[in-house]
N, C-alpha and C positions, 0 to 999 in steps of 0.2 A: 588634709592638714594634718600635721604632726607636732608632737611636743619634741623639742629638741633642746640637748642639754648642751651648753657651751661652756667648755671646761678649760680652765688654765690655771697654772701654779700660782700667778701673782696674786699679791694682796688685792682684795676687791676695791679698796680705797685708791688704788693707782691705775686701775683699769683705763680710765678716761684718758691718761696720758699716752697711751699706745694707739696710734692710729689704725694699726692693722687689726687690734681687736674690736675697734669699733666699726670697722668695715665689715666685718665677717658678722657681726652680730646683727647689723642693720640688713644685710643682704639676706641672711636667714629669716628673719622678721617679714621681709619685702616678699618672700615667697609665701607667707601666708602661715608660716609656722609660728608656734607659741615657742619662746626662747626663754630658758631658765637658765642663768648665768651661776655656774658654781666654781669654788676656788679650793675646794678640798673635797675629797672622796665622799666624806660623810654627809656633805650636803646634797650629794645626787639622789634625786627621787627615784624611787623603783618603778615610776609609772611611765617613765620617759619612752619615746618611740626609737630614737636615734641619739648619739652622742657626737658632737664636734669637738675634737680635742686639739688645742694647740701645744707643741712642743713634745717631739719624740721621747726626751728624757725624762717626761712626767706622764706618759701616756699609758704605761703597760697596765697599772692597776684598773684604770677606767676601762680601757681595753677589755682586759679579763670580765669585768663586770658586764660589760655589753654582750659579751660572748656568753656569759652564764645565763643572761636573760634573753638570748636570742634575738639581740637588737643590734642593728648594724652601727659601725663606728668608722668616724673618718678622723684622721691624724693628719696636720697641717702644720707649717712653720718653716722657718729657713733651717735646714738640716746642717750647714756648715760642715760638708761632707769632706773636702781636701782642699787646704789652704795652700798657697805658693810655697815652695821650698824656703825661699828667702824670710819667710815670716814664720814665727813659732808660737802660734796661736793654738787655742783649743779646738782643733777640728776633730773629726770621728777618730782618726787614727791616733790621736795624742790624749785621747780620753782614758781614764782608769777602765780596767777591764770589765768592772761591774756595770759601768754605765753603757759600754758598748753591748752588754747583754741585754739591758733594759731598753735601748733605743733598737737594737735587732729584733728583739721579741715584739716590741709595740708595731713595728713594720711590717713583721710577717703575719700578726695576728689580727691586725686591723682590717676592716672591710675595704678600706680604701686609703690610700696614702697621697695626699695633695701637696705637690711641689710649687713653691712660688715662682722659681726659675726653671728654664728648659735645661740648663747646664746639668742641675741636681738631679732633674726628673730622669735624665738618660743615665749618669753617672750610678745613682742608686739602684735603679731598676736593673741594671747589668750587674753590679756588684753582688747585692742581695738576692738577685734572681727573683726578683717580685714579678707578679702578675695582677697586683692590685694597686696600681698607680696612675696618676692623672696629673696635670699641670693646670693651675688656677694661679695668675699672677695677683700682686697687690694692684689696687687701683688708686686714681686720686680723686678725693672728693671734690665735688663741685665747688665747694668754697674755695679751694685754691686754683679755681680757673677763672678768676676775675681779671686776668692780666697785670701788666705791671702798673704801680702807681705812678700819678703825675710827678710825684716828688721824689722820684728815683736819685739815689745817691751813689756816687762811684765809691762803694766800699765792698768788703768782702765779708762773707757770712758762713758759720758751718754750725751745724748741729751734731753733738755727740754726747752721750752719755759719759761722764767724768770718771768711769772706773778706769783704774790703770791698764788692765788688758783691752778695754775699749778704746781708750785714747790710742793705744799703740797700733791696734787695728785701724782705725780710722785715718792714721797717718798725720795726727796732730803734732807730733815731734818735728815732722819735716816742714809742715806747715808753718810753725814757728820760726824755723830756721829760715824758711823761704821770706817770711816777712822781715826778719833781721837782714838778710841780704839786700832786698829792695830797699830797706831804710840805709844801707850802707851806699847804696848807688845814689841817694838822693832822691829815689821815688816816694812821692807821697802816698802813703797806704793806710788804711783802717780796717781792722779786722774785728768782728764781732763773735763771739763764742756762746753758744748756749746749749743748754741740755740738762737732764737730771743730775744732781750732784751724787758722787761717788767717791771710791777710796783715792782716786787719783788727783781730787781737786787740789790738794796742797802741792803736789807734784808739778801739776800744770801751772799754778801762780808762781812757784818757786823759778821754774824755767822761764817764764815770762820775765821776771826780775833778772834771772841769770844773763837773758840775751840782751838785757836793756831796752825791751819793746813795750814798756808798760804804757808810754803814750798813743801807741800805735794799737794795742790789742786791749778789748774789753770783755771780760768774762761776765756774762749775765746772768749764769747758772741757770735754774728751769724757769722757763716762761710759759704763759697760758698758750692754748691753742689760737686764740684771737692774736694774741702778740707776735705769735711765730707767722702767722700769715701776713700780718702787718710787715714784720721784718723782711720776710722774702719778697712782698712786694715792692718794697721800697730799696731792695739790694740789687746791685748791677750784676754782682759776680759771686756765685755759690761755689765753694771750694771743698771738695770730698776726695782726697788723696788717698783712698784706702788701700790696704794691703789686700783685703778681700771683702766682698759684699756678696750676700746671699739675695739681694735685690737692688736694695738702695732707694726705699720709699722715700727718704727725705730729699734725695736728688730730683727724684721724680715730682715732688712737691713744690720743690725751687722752680722747676721747669714749668710747671702749671702757672705758676706766678709770673713767669716771664724773665726769670733770671738767666744769665749764661753761666752755665756750668762747668767747672774744670774738675776731671775726674781722672782716674786711673783705669786702665782696661784689665781689670781683675774680676773673677767670678762671674757674675751676671750683669755687671755694669752696663755693657754694651747692648744687652738685651732691653735695657731701660733707656738708655741715652741715644744709641744709633749714631747718627752723623749730626746731631744736633748738639753737640758740644765740643770742648776742647779737651784733649788726652795728655797725659805725661805717661811716657813708657817705663820709668824705673822709679824708685823711691828717693832720687836724687832731689835734695832741697834747691840745688843749682838750676835744675831743670825746670820744677815748679816754679821757681821765681822767675824764669824766662817766660815761661806760658802766662802766669799772671799778668806779668808788664805787658806781654802783647795784648791780653785781653783789655787791661787798663787804656792802652794808647789807641787801639785800632776801634774807633768807634762804629765804623761800618761793619767789620766783622762780628763784632760783639752784638749788635742791632740784628744781624741776619741769623745769628744762632738763637738769640732769645726769641725771635718770632717762629722759627722752626721748633724750639722747645715746647712752646705753648701748644702747637698744632700736635705735636707727638704725645705730648701728655694727655690730650683728649682721647686718645686710642685706649688708654687704661681707664674705662670708664665703669660706674657703678651698675649699669645696665648688663654689661659684658659679664661682670662678676655673677650677677643675678642668673643669666642664663646658663652659665657653666654650672653654677651650684644646681640649678634645676634638674640640669642633665644627670649631674652625678647621682642626686638623691633620686631620680627614675630609675637609674641603674640598679640602685640598692633597694628598690621598692618601696621607698618613702614617698606617701602621698602629699601633693601641694595645692595650693589655691593660687591662681594667678592674680597678682597684683593689679589694681587699677591706677595705683599712683604711686610714686616715690615718696610723697610726703609723709609725714610722721604720723600724722591722725590716720590717714588711710591705710598705712603699714598696720597700726594698732588693730584698726577694725577687721582687717584681712587675717591678721595672726590671731584673731578670735573666733570668727564666723564659721568656721569649718571644724572645730574641734568635736569630737564624739562626745555627745551629751552636753555640749557647752553651748549657753545662748547669753545674748546680751539684750538688754530691753531695746525696742525700737524707739523709744520716746526719750529715756534717761540713759545711764551708762551703768545701772545695776546689772549685775550679771550672776551666773550660777556659782561664784565664789560665795554668794549668800546661799546656804544650803537649803533653805526652806523657800526660796523665791518661786513664784508662779508666773505664768504668762497667758495672757487671753488669746484669741484667735488671730488677733492683729499682732500679736508679738509684744504687746504693752505689759509691763511687770506689775505685779500687785501692788508695789510702792506707789506708781503712777495712778492706779485705779484708786487707791485708799485715799489718796491725796484729793482726787477729784471728788469722790463720792461722800468722804466723810470730813476732810480737812477745810477744804476750800469753802464749803457753804457756812462753816463756823468762824472763819477768819475773816477779819474786817480791819484792813489797814487804809480806811476810808473816812468819809464823813460819820458814817454810823460808829466806827470805832473810836472817833475823836470824841463823840459824846460819851461813849462808855468811859473813856480814859479821864475824860474832864471830871465825871461824877466820882470815880474812884480816887482821884487826886484830891478833890474837895474833902472827901471823906478822911483820906489821910491826913489832910493838914488840920481839919477838925479835931481828930483824935490825937494829934501832936500837939495841941495848945497847952503852953506851959512846960513843956519838955524840952530836954536840950536838941533833940533831934526826933524828926517825925517819922523816920524808917531808917532801915539799914540797906546797905547796897554791897553785894558781895562783888569784890573786883578781883581779877586774876592779871589784869594788865594786857588782856587780848582786847580785840576789836569789839565785841559785843558789851561786855561789861564797861568798857572804857566810855564808849558812846553813850550807854544808858546812864552812867554817872553825869556826863556833860548833858545831856538831856533833861534829866531829873531836876539838876540845879539851875540850869539857864533856860530851859524851856517849860517847865512845870512848876517851877518855884517851890520845889521841896527842899528839906532841910536835912539831907541824908548823912548818916555816919558810915563813912566808907569803910568797908570791913574787909581785911586781906588776911588769908590765911597762908603762912609760911611752912610748906611742908618739907623744906630743903633743897627744892630742886628749881628755884626761880631762876630764870636767865637774867642775864645783866641789863638786856633791852627791856624786860618785864619791869624791873625795878626802877629803870630810868622812866619809863613810860608812865607809871603809877606816880612817880614823884612829880613828874611835870604837870600831870593832870591835877594831881591834889593842890599844888601849889597856887597854879594858874586860877583854879576854881576857889580857892580859900576855903577849902573843906577840911574836916579832921578826919585823919586815917588812923583806925585801929587795926593793928597787927597782933594776930595771935600766932605764937611760933610753936609747932608741934614737937613733941619730946623726939628727938631725932633717933635716939637709940630704939626706942620702940616702933617708930616709924621704919626704920632700918630693918629690925627684926620681922615686922609683919609683911614688909616687900619680898624680902628675902625668902620668906615661908611661900609666897605665892609663886615666886620664881621655881622654888623645889617642887611644888605642888604640879607644874607642868601645865597650868590653866592659861587660856589665851588672855585673860583680863587680869594681868598684873598691875594695870593702873588702877584697879579697885581700891586698894588702901589709900591711896593719894585722894581720890574722889571722895571717899567715905570721910576722911577727915575733913575735908573742906566744908560739906554739907552739915556733918554732925556738930563742928564747931561752931559755926553759924546758927543752927537751931538752938545750941546749948546757950549761945550769948543772949540770943532773943529772949528765951525763957527766963534766964536770970534777970536780965533788966527789963523784963515786960515790955519789950517792942512788941507791937502787934502787926508789924508790914516788914517783909523782907523782899526786896526788888532784885530781880536778877536778869542777867541779859539773855536768857533763854529766849528764843523766838522761832516762829514758823518758817520765817523767810529764809533762814540758813540752815534749818534744822528739822525740816518737815519729814525727812528721811530716817527713819530710827535704824540703828545699827542693829546687826543680827545678834540674837540672844546667843549664839553658839560662840561668839568671840566678844561680847560685851554683856556680861551678865549684871544682875540688878545690884547695885552698890550698897543697897540697906538690908541685904538678907544677913543678919546677925548669925543665924545659925551655920550658913555657908562660912562666914569669916571665921567663926570660933572653931569650926571642924579643922580648916586647913592651918590655923595657927596652932591648934593642938597637936596636929600631926608632924609639923614642921618648924614651930616657932622654937625659939630657945629661952625666952624670957615671958613673964606675965604682962599684959597689957594693964598698967596702972594708970598712967596719965593720957594715954590715947583716947581721943573723944570718940564715943560710941553711939550710935542712935538707929535702934531698928524701925521698920517700916510701919508698925503699929503705932510706935510712940510719935513720929512725926507726921504721919498721915492721919493720925485718929485723934491720940490725946492732945498734942500740940495744936493741931488744927482746930478741934472742935471743943476741946475743954479749956485750954488755955487761950484760944482765938488768935494764934499766930497765922497769918495769911502769907502765902508766897504769891506775889504779884509779877506779870511779864508785861511791861507797858510796851515794848518793842514790837508786841503782836498788835497793838492798835495805832500804830503809826507807819507810813509809808518807807519803811526801812530798806534802804539798799546798802549792801556792805560797801561798794566802791565809794558811794557818796559819804557814808560813815568815814572810811579811811582819810577820804580828802579833806573833811572837816577837822578831825584830829590831827592830821599832819600840819594843815595850815594854822589851825589856832593854838596848839599846844607842842608843836614839834615833835609829835609822837611817831614813833618809828615802827614800819611795817616789818610783820615776821613772814617767812617764807610760806607757812601755812597756818590753818586754824588749829588751834590749841598748841602751837609751838612756842607759847611763853613759858611753858614748863619744859626744862630741859629732859625731864624722864618722859614726858608724853611725846617730846619730838623723838626719843629714840624707840619708845614703844610703837607709837603709830607709823612712824618713818621707816623703821628697821625691823623691829622684833616680830610683829604682827604679821606684816608682808611676807617677809623671809622665812619665819618658822611655821605660820599656820596659812600663809597664802592668802590674807585678806589685805586688800588695800583700802582704808578708809576714805582715801579721796574720793571713791565711786559714791559713797553714801554723802560727802560734802558736796561734789559736784552735782549730783541728782538732785539735791534740794534746791542748788541753785538755779538748775534747769527748769525745775518746776515752778519755781518763782519768777521766772523769767530774767534773772540776772546773769545767764551763761547760756550760750548755745551747745548743743550736743557735740558739734564740731570742736569748739573749743576746748570742751571737757576731754574729747578723745586725743587732742593733740597734747593736752598736758599729761594724759596717763601714758602716753608714748614714752615718757621720762621715767626713770626710775623714782621710787617715793622717797628715796634718800640721796644724800650728796655725796657721790663717791670719792670726793676730795676730803671730806671731815668725818666719815664714817667710823674709820678706824679710831680717831682721836675720841668719838662720842661714845665708842664701844669701851675704851680704856677709861675714860672718865666715869661712866657708870658704875664700872666694876670698882675703881678706886673708891668712888663715893659710897658704895655699899660694903666695903672693907674686904674685899675679896679680889682675889687674882683675875686675870683677864681668861686663864684658863677655866677657872671654876665657871664664870659667865659663859664661856663657849660650851662646858660640859652641860649647862642648863640648856643652851639651844640644842644640843644634841640629844636631849634627853627626850623619852617619848611623850606625844602632845596627850593631854588630857581635857576634860570638859567639866563643867559645873555639875554635870550629871554622876561624874565620879566621887563627888563630896556631899554630904548632907546639906539640904538646902530648904527653904520654904517657898519654892517655885508655884504651888497653888495659891498662896496668899497673893502674890503679885498678878498672877493671872485673872484673880477673881476681882482684885482691884482695878486692874485695868480696864475689865469688861464693864465694870460699873461707871468708871470715869468717861468710857466711849458713849454708853448709854444716855448719861446724863449730859453730854457735851463738854464735861469739864477739860476733857484732853482727848480728842479724836485719834491721835497719834499715840496713845498710851501703850499699845500691847507691842511688845517685842516678839519676834518670832524665832 
């Protein structure tokens, strides 16, 4: 097994829009490789075993890096070697001289060049005198092999990015002219155009208006993968009259969905379509109109070609690509592990089980991305063993717990007699705190003041969820707004410090504010949604340092902060763990630990009773935490917090290991929105995207690089473990 860098120059937020990227990433993972996706050279880790690069134009630098590190490299993509003479697009020979140098250099210096069509494989091998070439065509994903829909319509469909040059290459001007001709003949015709929007969009719409075919042509713009498959399955005819195609993946997908395809015999088109489609011999709109009319009128011919197309598409299979890749990697000396299944969860297991030094727990999904993890002789991690030996015996979400809870609630009510409220509940808008608020009011009969800290990062969903809950329960909400200038300054200081725990200022503000409020108003009980059921596995200390280490906070702020913390709430460990608890008598209580708390059931109650809206993941009620846990931490530091969250659910019997592995097969962030999230965080912090990117590139640091009081936390955690107050207390 190897760590393979998948490199392309495209923005990471758009990668999922390109089917060919998805195919290759999944094929590499299916071989058992750990795949690290990079879209900039600086993102490439130095520990990789090989690099797989898309596009020769952008390949030279990563190829040189791989040679410097003595690692093999593969470059692939559509080469666009030589366009037909009647089409003046940017093939190799029409590119600027400097681009030719980059392309030729990458081809010569890479370990292997993989061409997606036989034509360019032969032409480039001969022209550049290469001895490092291979052939690996694109494939059609099984999602496209469902066959035609029963509600198929006699309409035309075309997929093309609406960049000016691309529209010209795809033959869209001729296609619009052909629709105009068909309309003039009295032929009923309907054409749908879809694809990512480019600089030719207005030109396209203007030509539709100029030809007076607006009723016949509908421009859909970008459509999702699901909608694309639906359109292809419902379309009788797919028209792609390109001037050149390096492969024709959209045509192959249309064939897999059972469409009759109309194409032009250029480039690699015939390698894909064979005798399973209709061809036009030129760029003549008249000829194209004739062929479309034939396909619309001849049901028998159309049906025959549709059947052939589906069968031919099956030859371009995922398994075939995997076997080709296996052979190529073996030639380059890169080890692999044979997959047991092409399903995502098994690909994920295969992609991890053979890495040198890598291990994943046989019981949960914690792995060696936790630097201090250990395993017993059965391959079970210390998180699971700690849960079994220390946590489980002390956890009572049963009748015994119900009795403990009843006594505690009676005491809270007695102590609250004559007061406006008998306790405060910290609410973030997340599942745990929201459900606790409901239980406290409706099930336990308490009179809580609901306390919310606005640190400047609330998502609109969180705001709405809190409002719905408070309104329907008839409770009072108190919101403390943190001084944003100081919050921003402290958060930027943590970004600049290079430590992974950049969420610490936000967490500290929440708890310090709540403790300060409780002390000021003499509230004896703070109820929180913390619970063993979903939080029994502790986050590793290397990535989640203690949030109340004042020495640590002050040292980082002193080194990187710009303004004094005058209004920012602060509370050290000795103050809230000793002084407030034992001198002021303020007690933190977690009622959910004494109830049969199941996350899915809680969500169901909240959604049905309050119209509460679900978040994609735990802690995503904060836009900063969503960015931090979903992108910053896994990308910069290599730790995915989902492993902690899912492992806790596995131990609590609320999730299977197989379900967790299937979820982990997907990236922790949404590729469609991450670019927007990145920009939002930068703008909110008052810095440029470039500055935020520079923080991402900066060397990684640890809590050990700054002053801290770790010894206090370790001593306190040990005491809490021995006394049974918190068997999970120690971070490692």
